[in-house]
ROKOLVEX-527130 format. One record per residue: residue in three letters; z, x, y of N, C-alpha, C, O in turn. Coordinates in steps of 0.2 Angstrom, whole numbers, plus 5000, padded with zeros to 4 digits. Each point is the difference from the previous one (the first is absolute). Layout:
<koltis>
ALAZXYZXYZXYZXY ...
</koltis>
This chain:
<koltis>
MET483451755023499750074998500650044998500549995004 ILE499550044991500650054998499850065003499550034999 PRO500950005006499950065003500050064995500250004995 SER499550065007499850054996500750044998500050034995 ASP500549965009500750034998500249974994500450024996 ASN499449925002500349964995499550004993500149964996 LEU499450085005499550004994500150074996500250065003 PRO499649944991499950064996499350045002499549974999 ILE500650085005499450045002500150074999500650035001 LEU498950004995500050074999499450045001499449975000 SER500650105000499450035000499649994994500250004994 SER499150005007499649994994500050074996499849994994 ASN500550065008500150064996500649994995500150054996 SER500349905005500650004996499849994992499549974998 LYS501050044999500049994992500149934998500349965004 ILE499450024991500149934997500749985000500249945001 ASN500250114996500849984999500350005007500549965000 GLN499350075005500449995006499849945003500449975004 VAL499050004995499849945002500449944997500149955003 MET499950064990500449954996500850005002500249945001 ASP500150115001500650005002500149975007500549965001 LEU499150055003500049975007499949925000500349965003 MET499250024992499949934999500649964997500249955002 ASN500150094993500749974998500550005005500449955000 ASN499750105004500550005006499949945004500449975002 PHE498950015000499949945004499949944997499949955003 GLY500250054990499849944996499449975001499949945000 SER499650105001499349985002499550014994500150044996 SER499449925003499550004995499450055003499550004996 PHE500550025010499550045003500250065003500650005002 CYS499050055000500150065005499450015003499450004998 ILE500750015009499450025004500050085001500550035002 LEU498950004997499950075000499650025007499649975002 ILE500750085001499750025006499850085000500250044996 ASN499349975009499850075001500550045004500549975002 ASP499350094999500550055004500149975007500550015003 ASP498949965000500149975006500349935001500049975005 SER500350014989500349934999499549945000500249955000 SER499250075000499549944999500049984993500150044995 ILE499749905003500049974994499550034995499450015002 ALA500850024992499650034995499949954994499450004997 GLY501049965002499949964994500749964999500450005004 ILE499549964990500649974998500050004992499550014997 VAL501149985001500250004992500449954999500549995003 THR499549974991500449954998500450024993499850054997 ASP500749915002500350024993499549994994500150044995 GLY499549925006499549994995499550064999499950024994 ASP499950015011499650065001500450054996499750044996 ILE500949975005500450054997500150004993500050044997 ARG500249895001500149994993499350014996500150044995 ARG499349945007499450014997499850085000499750024995 ALA500550025010499950075000500450034995499750054997 LEU500949945003500550034995499949984993500250044995 THR499449915003499949994993499350024998499849994995 THR499950055010499350034998500150075001500450034996 LYS499250005008500050085000500550035005500050075000 PHE500349895004500450035006500750024998500349964996 ASN500050095007500750015000500449995006499749995006 ALA501050004994500449985005499950065006500149985006 THR499850084992500050055005499350015003499850055004 ASP499749914994499350005003500049975007500549965002 SER499050075003500049975006499849935001499649974996 ILE500849995008499849935001499349995002499849954999 ASN499950095004499349995003499550004995499449975001 MET500850044993499550004994500049934998499549994996 ILE500949965005500049944997500149945006500049954998 MET500150075008500049955006499449985001499550034998 ASN500549905005499449975003499850035006500449995005 GLN499150044996499850045006499649965005499950025005 LYS500049924993499749955005500449935000499749954998 PRO500950065005500449945000499849955005499850025006 ILE500349924993499949955005500650005005500550014998 PHE499349995008500650005006499849965006499449995000 VAL501050005004499849965006500350055006500450044999 THR499449945007500150045006500649975004499949945000 GLU500550105002500649975004499749955006499650035003 GLY500649914998499849965005499449944997499849965003 ASP500050064990499549954998500349935000500649995000 ASN499049965000500249935000500449984993499950024995 TYR500749945007500449994994499649964994500250024995 GLU499449935007499649974995499650044996499949994994 LEU499850075009499550044997500450044995499850014994 VAL500950005007500450044995500249954994499950024995 GLN500249925007500249954995499449994995500150004994 ASN499350005009499449994996499950064995499749984994 LYS500550085008499850064995500550004995499950034995 LEU500749945006500650014995499949944995499849955001 SER500450074993500049954994500550024995500350065001 ARG499849904994500550024995499750074996500450044997 LYS499049975003499750064997500050065005500350054998 LEU499649945008500150055005500649985004500049965005 ASN500650064992500649975004500350045005500649995001 PHE499150075001500350035006499350045003499550014996 ILE500650005010499550035004500250055005500449985004 PRO499550084997500250045005499749985007499549975000 VAL500950055005499850005007500050065003500450044999 VAL499049985004499950075003499949995008499849945002 SER500350115001499850005007499350025001499750014995 LYS500149995011499350025001499850074998499450014998 ASP501050035002499950074997500250004993500050064997 LYS500049884999500150004993500750024997500150024994 LYS500449995011500750024998500349934997500049955004 VAL500450064991500349944997500649985005500550045001 VAL499549895001500549985004500549944996500549995003 GLY499249994992500449954996499649974995499550034998 ALA500749914999499649974995500249924999500649985002 TYR499049984996500149934999500149994992499650024996 LEU500849935003500149984993499749934999500149965005 PHE499650024990499849944999500549945000499949955004 GLU500750064993500549954999500349995008500249955001 ASP499850105002500350005007499549975005500249985006 MET499250014993499549975004499949934999499649975003 GLN500750004992499949934998500549965005500650004999 LEU499149975005500449955005500249944997499649974996 PRO501050005005500149934997499549955003499850015005 SER500149944990499549955003500349965005499749975005 SER501050024995500449975005500750035001500450004996 ILE499750025011500650045001500649954999500550024999 LYS499449925002500549954999500349994993500549984999 ASP499150054996500350014993500550055000500450004995 LYS499750045010500650055000500649985003500049965005 THR500550064992500749985002500250055005499950064999 VAL500549925007500250045005500750015000500449954999 CYS499950115002500750005002500150045006499850065001 VAL500649905004500250035006500750035000500549964998 LEU499650115003500650035000500350005008499750035004 GLY500949934997500350005006499849935003499449985001 LEU501149985000499949935002500349995007500349955001 GLY499650095004500250005007499449965003499649964997 TYR500450045010499449975004499350014997499649954999 VAL500350115000499350024998499949984993499549964999 GLY500950054996499949994993500049924998499649984997 LEU500949995007500049934998499449965002499849954997 THR500050065010499549965003499350024996499649954999 LEU500350114999499450014996500149974993499449984997 SER501150025000500149974993499949935001499649974995 LEU500649995010499949935000499349985002499749954997 VAL499950105007499349985001499650024993499649964998 LEU500650094999499650014994500149954994499649984997 ALA501049995003500249954995499749945002499749964996 ASP500250025011499749945002499250004999499749955000 GLU500050114999499350014999499950004993499450014998 GLY501149984997499949994993500250064996499949994994 PHE500350065009500250064996500749994997500549975003 LYS499650064991500750004997500350065003499850054999 VAL500849945004500350055004500850014997500349955001 PHE499850114998500850014999500250045006499750045003 GLY500949935000500350035006500650044998500549974997 PHE499550105003500650044997500450025007499750025005 ASP500949974994500550035005500750024996500249964996 LYS500150095006500650014997500649965003500650004997 ASP499349975009500649955003500049944996499649955000 SER501050054996500149944995500049935005499749954998 THR500750065007500149945005499349975002499949945000 LEU499750115003499349985002499649974994499849945002 ILE500250094992499649974995500349924998499649955000 ASP501150055000500249934998499849955005499849954999 ASN500350075008499849955005499249985000499949945000 LEU499750124998499349985000499949954994499649965000 SER500850064995499849954994500249945001499749954997 ASN500850035008500149935003499749995006500249955003 ARG499250084999499649995005500350005007499849975005 VAL500750084995500450015007499750075002500250054997 PRO499549965009499850065002500550045004500549975002 SER499550094999500550045003499950015007500350045003 PHE499149945000499850005007499649945002499749974996 PHE500350025010499549955003499350035001499950055002 GLU499649914996499350015001499749935000500149964995 ASP499550035010499649945000499749984994499550044998 GLY500649904999499649984994500350024994499849984994 ILE500750075006500250034993500349944995500050014994 ASP500449955009500349954995499549964996500149994994 SER499349995009499549964995499750054996499949984994 TYR500050085008499750054995500550014994499850004994 LEU500950005007500550014995500049944996500050014993 GLN500049935010500049944996499549994995500049984994 LYS499450055008499449994996499950054995499749994994 ASN500550075007499950064996500550034995499950034995 ILE500749965007500650034996500049974993500049945000 ASN500050114995500149984993499349964998500049964995 ARG499550045009499449974998499550065000499750014994 ASN500250025011499550065001500450065002499850064999 LEU500849945004500450055002500750004996500349955001 PHE499850114996500650004996500550065002499950064999 PRO500649925005500450065002500450034994500349964996 THR499850105005500550034994500350075003499750035005 LYS500849994992500450065001499950044995500350064999 PHE499349924995500050054994499250015000499649964998 ILE500350115003499350025000499850004993499450004998 GLU501050014997499850004992499749934999499749994995 ASP500449965008499849934999499349995003499649954998 VAL500150105005499450005004499450024996500150054997 ASP499449925001499450024997499449985005499749955000 ALA500250105004499450005005499550055000500050054996 ASP499549935007499350055001500050035006499650055001 ILE500749925004499950035007500750005003500449955000 TYR499850115003500750005003499950025007499750055002 ILE500749925003499950005006500750025003500549964999 ILE499650105004500650035002500249985008499650035004 THR500949934998500149995007500750015002500349975004 VAL500050084993500750015001500050045007499550035003 GLY501149975000500150035007500050075000500250044996 THR499649995010500150075002500350015006499750025005 PRO501049974995500350015007500150075002499950054996 VAL500249965011500150075002500750015002500449955002 ASP499850114996500750025002500249995007499650025004 PRO500949944998500249995007500250065004499950005006 ILE500250064991500250065003499450055000499750025006 THR500049994989499550054999499349975001499550035001 HIS500449904999499449975000499550024994499449985001 ALA500850054994499650014995499949944995500549974999 PRO498950024999499949944996500450014993500050054997 ASN500349905000500349994993499549974996499949945000 ILE499850104995499549974995500350004993499749984995 SER501050025005500350004993500049934997500050004994 TYR499949955010499949934997499350004997499949974994 ILE499650075008499350004997500150044994499849984995 GLU500550085005500150044995500449974994499850014994 ASP500749955007500449964996499549954997500149984994 ALA499549985010499649954997499550034995499849964995 MET499950095007499550034995500350024994499749994994 LYS500950045006500450014993500149944996499950004994 VAL500349955010500149944996499349974997500049974995 LEU499550035010499349984998499850034994499649974996 SER500550105003499750044995500249984993499650014995 GLN500949945005500249984993499549954998499949984994 ASN499749995011499649944998499350025000499649964997 ILE500150105007499350005001499750024993500250044996 LYS499249935003499650014994499350025002499849995006 HIS499850034989499350025001499649945004500149954998 GLY499650075008499649965003500349965006499749965003 ASP501050054998500349965005499950035007499850065000 LEU500249905005499950015007500750005004500349954999 ILE499850115004500650005005499850015007499550045001 ILE500849915003499850005007500650015004500549974999 LEU499650085006500550015004499949975006499450005003 ARG501049965000500049965006500550015006499949985005 SER500650064993500550025004499750055006499650044998 THR500749965008499850055005500350064998500650014999 VAL499050055001500250064997499750065004499549995004 PRO500850074996499750055003499450024997499950004994 VAL499650035010499350024997500150044994500350065001 GLY499449934994500050044994500549984994500050034995 THR500449925007500549974995499749984994500250014994 THR499349955006499749974994499850054995500150014994 ARG499550045009499750064996500650054998500050034995 GLY500449985010500550064999500649984997500350054997 VAL499949895003500649984997500049944994500250014995 VAL499449945007499949954995499650024994500250004994 LEU499250035007499650024994500450054996500049994994 PRO500350075008500350044996500649974996500150024994 ILE500349935009500549974996499749964994500350004995 LEU499249965007499749964995499750044994500149984994 ASP499550075008499750054994500650034996499950014994 LYS500650015009500650034997500349954995500150024994 TYR500149935008500449954996499649964996500349974995 THR499150015006499649974995499650044995499849974995 LYS500150095007499550044996499349985000499650024996 LEU500349945009499349985002499750035005500450035004 ARG498949974998499750035005499749955004499749954998 ALA500350065009499849955005499250015000499850064999 GLY499849895001499350005000499750004994499450004999 ARG501050014995499850004994500349954996499749964996 ASP501050045004500549964996500249945004500149944998 TYR500050075008500249945005499750025007499850055001 PHE500249905003499750005006500449995006500649975000 LEU499350065006500550015005499749995007499550035002 SER500849935002499749985007500650005005500649994998 TYR499250015008500549995006499649945004499550005002 ALA500949944999499749945004500649985004500449964998 PRO499650065008500649995005500149925002499549975000 GLU501150015000500149945003499950005008500250055003 ARG499549905000499950005007500249945003499849995006 THR500649974991500149935003500650005004500450055001 ILE499649905004500649995005500449954996499949954997 GLU500850075005500549964997500049935004499950005006 GLY500249954991500049935003499249974998500049945001 ALA499550104998499449974998499750034995499450004999 ALA501050044996499850044995499649964994499550034997 LEU500749915002499749964994499249995003499649994995 ASP500350005011499349985002499650075001499450004999 GLU501050055004499650065001499850044994499550045000 ILE500949954994499850044994499349974998499550044997 LYS500349905005499449974998499550015005499449994999 SER500750035007499550005006499950075002499450015002 LEU501150034998499950075002499550054995500149994994 PRO499550055009499750044995500550054997500550025003 GLN499349994990500450044996499750074999499550014998 ILE500950045004499950075000500150024993500549994997 VAL499050055000500150024993499850085000499450025002 GLY501050034995499850064999500350024993500549984998 SER499150064998500250004993499850084998499750045003 TYR500649974991500050064996499350024998499850065000 ASP499849884998499450014997499649935001500349965002 GLU499150054996499649945002500249944996500049945002 HIS500150074991500249944996500649965003500149944999 SER500450115003500749975003499849965006500249955002 GLN499350085002499849965006499749934999500249955003 ILE499350054992499749944998500549944998500049945002 LEU500550094993500549954998500449975005500149945000 THR500150115005500549975005499649965005500249955002 GLU499250064999499549965004499949934997500149955003 MET499850054990500049944997500649955001500049945001 LEU500650094998500649975000500149975007500149945001 PHE499750105005500249975006499449955003500249965004 ARG499350054993499449955001500249934998499749955003 GLU500850054993500249924998500449975005500049945000 ILE500350105005500449975005499850015007500249965005 THR499350094996499850015007499350015000499750034995 SER499949965010499350004999499750075002499450024999 THR501050025005499750065003500450064997500750015000 ILE499050044997500350064997499750065004499450005001 VAL501050055001499850055004500250064995500550024999 SER499050014999500150064995499950065005499650015004 VAL501050044994500050065003499950054994500149984994 LYS499850095008499850044995500550034995499850024995 ASP500949975007500450034996500749975001500149965004 LEU500450064992500749985001500350015006500349965004 GLU499650104999500350025006499749975006500449995005 SER498949994995499849975005500349925001500149985005 ALA500049994989500349935000500750015003500249965004 GLU500250094994500750015002500050015008500449975003 MET499150074999500050015008499849945003500249995006 VAL499449974992499849935003500649975002500049975005 LYS500550024990500549955001500550045006500249965004 ILE499950104995500350035006499850005007500349995004 MET499050014996499650005006500149935003500249995006 ASN499849954990500049945003500749995003500049985006 ASN500650044991500649995003500250045006500349985005 THR499550094994500150055005499649985007500350015005 PHE499249974994499649975006500349955004500150005006 ARG500249954990500349955003500750025003500149985006 ASP500250074991500650035004499950035006500350005005 VAL499250044995499750035006499849965005500350005006 LYS499449954993499849955004500649965004500049995006 PHE500449994990500649975003500550055004500349985004 ALA499650084994500450055004499750015006500450005005 TYR499050004996499750015007500249945004500250025006 SER499949924992500249945004500750015002500349995005 ASN500150044990500850005001500150065005500550005003 GLU499150054996500150065005499849985007500350025005 MET499149944995499949985007500449955003500149995006 ALA500349974990500549965002500650045004500349975005 LEU499850084992500650055003499850025006500350005005 ILE499050034995499850035007499949945005500250015005 CYS499549934994500049955005500749985002500049995006 ARG500550014990500649985002500350055005500249985005 ASP499750084994500250065005499650005006500350025005 LEU499149954995499650005006500149935004499749995005 GLY500749964992500149945003499449954999499949965004 LEU499850054991499449964998500249954994500550024996 ASP499149935003500149964994499550004995499449985000 MET500750064995499650024995499649934997499450004999 VAL501049954999499749954998499549965004499549984998 GLU500750025008499449975005499450045000499549985001 LEU500750094999499350055000499649994994499450005000 VAL501050004994499649994994499649935000499450004997 ASN500849955005499649945001499550015004499449974999 ALA500750075007499450015004499550044997499449995002 ALA500850064995499550054997499649974994499550014998 ASN500849944998499749974995499549945002499649994996 MET500549985009499749955002499250015000499850035005 GLY499849934991499350015000499850074997499450015000 TYR501050044998499850064998500250014993500650024998 THR499049964997500150004993499950074997500250004994 ARG499650055009499850064997500750034997500150024994 ASP500449995010500650044998500649965003500350015005 ARG499949944991500649965002500650034999500150034994 ILE500349975011500650045000500649954998500149955003 PRO500350074992500549954997500649995005500150055005 ILE500249904995500649985004500650054997500050004994 PRO500450035011500550054997500549964996500149935001 SER500350104995500549964995500650045001500050065002 PRO500549914995500750044999500050054994500450004996 GLY499050045004499950054994499649984995499849945000 VAL500150104995499549984994500450004994500250064998 GLY499949894998500450004994499649994994499450005001 GLY500949984994499749994993500050054996500050065002 ALA499949934991500050054995499550055000500050054998 CYS499449935005499450045000499950045006500050065000 LEU500049915006499850045006500650055001499850055003 THR500849944996500550045001500050074995500350055003 LYS499449944992500050064995499450034999499950064999 ASP499549915003499350044998499850055004499750054998 SER500649955008499950065004500350064997499850065000 TYR500849934997500350064997499750024993500050054998 ILE499749904999499650014994499550045001499850054996 LEU499849945010499550045002500250075002499750054998 ALA500849965005500350075002500150034994499950064999 TYR500449914996500250034993499350034997500050054997 SER499549905003499450024997499650065003499750044997 VAL500449985010499750055003500550065001499950045004 ARG500749964993500550055001499750074998500250055003 ASP499349964993499850074997499350015003499750054998 ILE500149915007499350025003500150015008500549995003 GLU499050044999500050035007500149945005500450005005 SER499249944994500049955004500649954999500149984994 LYS500250015011500649955000499949945003499549995004 SER500949964995500049935003500450005006500449955000 THR499550095005500450015006500049935004500549975002 LEU498950005000499949945003500449944997500349965003 ILE499650044990500349944997500750014999500449944999 GLN499950125000500750015000500349985007500649985000 ASN499150045005500349995007499949925001500549975004 ALA499150004994499949935001500649964996500349955002 ARG499950084992500549974996500750015004500449954999 LYS499750115004500650015004500049955005500549985002 VAL499050015002500049955005500249934998500449975003 ASN499450014992500149934997500850004998500449955000 GLU499850114997500749994998500550015006500649985000 LEU499150055006500450005006500149935003500549995004 ILE499149964996500049945003500649965000500349995005 PRO499950004988500749965000500650035003500449975002 ILE499650104997500550045003500050005008500549995003 ASN498950014999499949995008500249935002500249995006 LEU499649964990500249935002500749995000500349965004 VAL500150084992500849995000500350035006500449985003 ASN499250084999500350035006499949965006500549995004 GLU498949984996499949955006500549945000500349985005 ILE499850004989500549944999500750025002500449965003 SER499850104995500750035002500050015008500549985003 LYS499050045000500050015007500149945004500449995004 MET499249954994500049945003500749964999500249975004 ILE500150044990500749974998500550035005500449965003 LYS499550104998500550045004499949985008500550005004 ARG498949994997499849995007500349935002500249995006 ILE499849964989500349935002500750004999500349955001 GLY500050114998500850004999500249974994500649985000 LYS499150034994500349984994500250054995499750065001 ASN500849934995500350054996499650004993500049954997 LEU499750115001499650004995500349974993499849964996 PRO500850065002500449984995500249934999500249974995 LYS499749995011500249935000499349955001500149944999 VAL499450095002499449965001499849964994500050034994 LYS499849915006499749974994499250015000499749985005 ILE500150044990499350025000499749964994500250004994 PHE499349965007499649964996499350034999499650005004 ILE500350014990499350044998499649954996500249974995 VAL499250025008499549954996499450044997499750035004 GLY500249964990499550044996500250064997500150055004 PHE500049954989500250064996499450024996500050064998 ALA499649905000499450034997499650055003500150005006 PHE499650044991499650065004499549975005499750045004 LYS500049904994499549965005500149934999500349984995 GLY499449995009500149925000499449974999500049944997 ASP499450095004499349974999499550054997499950055003 PRO499949934991500249954995500750014998500350055000 GLU500049894999500750004998500250034993499649994995 THR500950055006500350034993500750005000500349995006 SER500050024989500850014999500250074999500550024999 ASP499050035002500150074999500350035005499850015006 MET500850024993500450035005499950084999500350045004 ARG499349984991500050084999499750035006499549985003 SER500950074999499850045007499849965006499650015004 SER500949934996499949965006500350035006500550035000 THR499149975006500350035006500649965002500450035004 THR499749914994500749975001500650034998500550005003 ILE499450034990500550044997500250065005500550025001 ASP498950025001500150055004500449985007500450045002 LEU499449915001500349985006500749984999500450015004 LEU499849964990500749984998500450065000500550005002 ASN499350054994500450074999500150035007500550035001 GLU499049965004500150045006500549965004500450035004 LEU499649904996500549965003500750024998500450005004 LEU499650014989500750024998500250075002500650015002 ASN498950034999500150075002500350005007500450055001 ILE499349915003500350005007500649965002500250005006 GLY500149974989500749975000500049935000500549975001 VAL498949994998500049934999500449994993499950034995 SER500649915006500449994993499549964995499749955002 ARG500450074992499649964995500249935000499649964998 GLU501050035003500349935000499749955005500049944999 ASN499750105006499749955006499250004999499749985005 ILE500150044989499250005000499949944995500250004994 PHE499349965008499849944996499250014999499750025004 GLY500149954990499350014999499649934997500449964997 PHE499050045004499649944997499350024999499850055004 ASP499949934991499350014998499749944997500449974996 PRO499050005006499849944997499850014993500049944996 VAL499950125001499850014993500550044996500149984994 VAL500350075009500450044996500649964998500349965004 ASP500050054990500549954997500650025004500150065002 ALA500449904999500650015004500450054996500350045003 CYS499849974991500450054996499750075001500450045000 ASP499049965001499750075002500250025007500150065001 ILE499949905003500350025007500750015000500350055003 ASN500149914993500750015000500150074997500550045001 ALA499149984994500150064997500050065004500250064998 LEU499549935008500050065005500750005004500150055004 GLY500349914994500750005003500049975007500550005003 ILE499149954998500049965005500049934998500049994994 LYS500049965011500149934998499349975002499750005005 PHE500149964989499449965000500249945004500649974999 THR499050005006500249945003499349965002499550034999 SER500649915002499449965003499850025007500450045003 VAL499049944999499750025007500549975005500250035005 ILE500049914994500549975005500650035001500350015005 LYS500150004989500650045000500050075003500450025003 GLY499050014995499950075003499950015007500350055003 PHE499449905000499950005008500749995003500150035005 LYS500349924992500649985004500450065001500250034995 GLY500049985011500550055003499750064999500450055000 ALA499049974999499750074999499950035006499849975006 ASP500450094994499850055006499450035000499750015005 VAL500050004988499450044999499649964995500349994995 ILE499149995006499649974995499350044999499750015005 ILE500250014989499550054999499549974995500249994994 PHE499250005007499449984996499750064998499750035004 MET500349994989499750064997499449994996499650054999 ASN500249894999499350004997499749945003500349965005 ASN499150024993499549955004499949944996499449985000 HIS501150004996499949944996499749945004500249995006 LYS499349974992499749955003500449955002499949975006 SER500750014991500449955001500450015007500249955002 TYR499850105000500450025006499649965006500449985005 LYS499050014995499749975005500249925001499949975005 ASN500450014989500249935000500749995003500349945001 LEU500050115000500750005003500049975007499650025004 ASN501049944997500149975007500450065003500650004999 ILE499150055003500450075001500549995007500550025000 LEU499249945005500549995006500549964998500650015002 LYS499449944994500649954997500450054996500650005002 LEU499250044994500450054996500450055005500650014999 LEU499050015006500350055005500649975004500550035002 GLU499549904998500549975004500750014997500550005003 SER499550014990500750014997500250075000500550024998 ALA499050035003500250075001500450015006500149965004 LYS500150114996500450025007499549995006499450024999 ASN500949975007499649995005499650065002499450005003 ASN500950064996499650065002499850044993500050064999 ALA499849904997499850034993499350045001499649995005 LEU500450064990499450045000499549984994500249994995 PHE499249995007499549984996499550054998499650025005 VAL500450004989499650064998499449974996500149974994 ASP499350045008499449974997499550064998499650025004 GLY500550004989499650054997499349995000499750055000 TRP500149905000499249984999499749965005499549984999 HIS500950025007499749965006499849934997499549975001 ILE501050004996499849924997500149965006499649955001 PHE500950065004500149965005499950035007500150065001 GLU499749915004499850025007500750025003500449965000 PRO499650115003500650025003500249955005500649985001 GLN499049995003500249965006500249934998500549975003 TYR499350014991500349944997500750004998500449965001 ILE499750104996500750024998500550005006500649984999 THR499250065006500550025005500049955006500550005004 LYS499149954996499949955005500649965001500349974996 ASP500050035010500549965002500750024996500449954999 SER499750115000500650024996500150075001499750045004 GLU500949994994500250065001499850054994500150065000 ARG499549914995499850034994499650065002499650005005 GLU500550054990499550065001499550004994500249984994 TYR499250045007499550014995499850074999500050045005 LEU500049984989499850074998499449994994500249974995 GLY499350065006499450004995499850074999500150055004 VAL499549964991499750074999499450005004499549974999 GLY500550085006499450005004500049965006499550015004 CYS500949944996500149965006500450025006500650034998 LYS499249965008500450025006500749965000499949945000 ASN500650095001500749974999500149965007500549975001 
</koltis>
């Protein structure tokens, strides 16, 4: 539906020439006439006006003398199929009114005609990071022709040669099957001729102010504006402050394309909700949230996503869909913060949080408490609380609980380093000289990923350097992250065997499943006799690590 703000609407007491001017300004073939109380009075078409002016009427006559005083209209909320059945090439537009007959919009015949098959439409995904590339591959694998656009020339060249920029389970086979067959990576938007555009660019937050940076979205929209044509569908998928799709995206598109949303092009917000490491499967299994500018946008977007997932959850508008995404992630952050704060409390009370969580959860499925962790990382959970705070900055209600939860999770790696420092000094070792071996640099280990963005390991590394540990004495390993990415942090990548050898401190920072297969006691034999073993995820039992040795065990929420 085209909203009333985008329609030529005038008082039924207006002059014919006034109506003609308004219709010209809107590029419209019709005008809706209203009474003094804004209720619908009639409609007039350009044909009505031409016939009137070639007979007995003048341009200064009142429009109510020639308007159709018994127009066909529908009521807001009427069934979509009912509206479609009323429209035809002869009746090519129909006003929509509220229950008190006030005009709220109109449907056009050409915009109500849905494609017989959405797969006939070509898709372009803007931004080929984790979100964009996995979606592009799934769409291509389902038979869509997909253009993947990104400004990063190296990224595009690598993808064209079927080389991904990150680890994701199953991605290699998707690339082998679809690149240059159904998926075409490009750095030139002018080469793209698509009908559906999906924006998946990043929205990082400023590390100091924590304000979200939506400039990537603004830039993407300006680039995209070169391509949009009548009838195209634009879907925003990036995580954004509530109101961004309507308040930022829509004005840019309207300005640079000279087209109108809901009439000339269609606009929706459909958030990404997948977990890294299982994204290719979850895109097809998780319900897809869709909120749209108008009903036609909603139906087109649902048609697209029904090709790849069985369940669509429709929400009433763009803002509702934006908030659903933020709610999902901030809830998880708060839940993990509860466990992490309880871990600190239990430690100070001399209790073992992990032992207590296991007791609390046993046979009690209603409210399972997560095991504490060395903080909460990743590109989503670390920023979405701040995106929510930005969204509510001008309203009375603030996200106090959620912001405090984020602070708790940010405190955990700092607190862990403080505990490590105390224990190193207690056993008489010199901080600048200790050899530290860190295992796990991806922000999580299960499902496995190579993503180090906002990893708590990076936070821990920086804190270790701040307290005086020598960078030269820090070594690292990750089962998935590439060695060069760890070396780029200024520390030395090494194997597990070499990392343990002569180590004063061994720190496990994520929960990759391969750690369970390590012969941990054999490895510890090569470490220093009084080594400190830091187990951020309680992968190993404390008694097993310290049995028959001088080794110390430190865990998050575990009694030392």
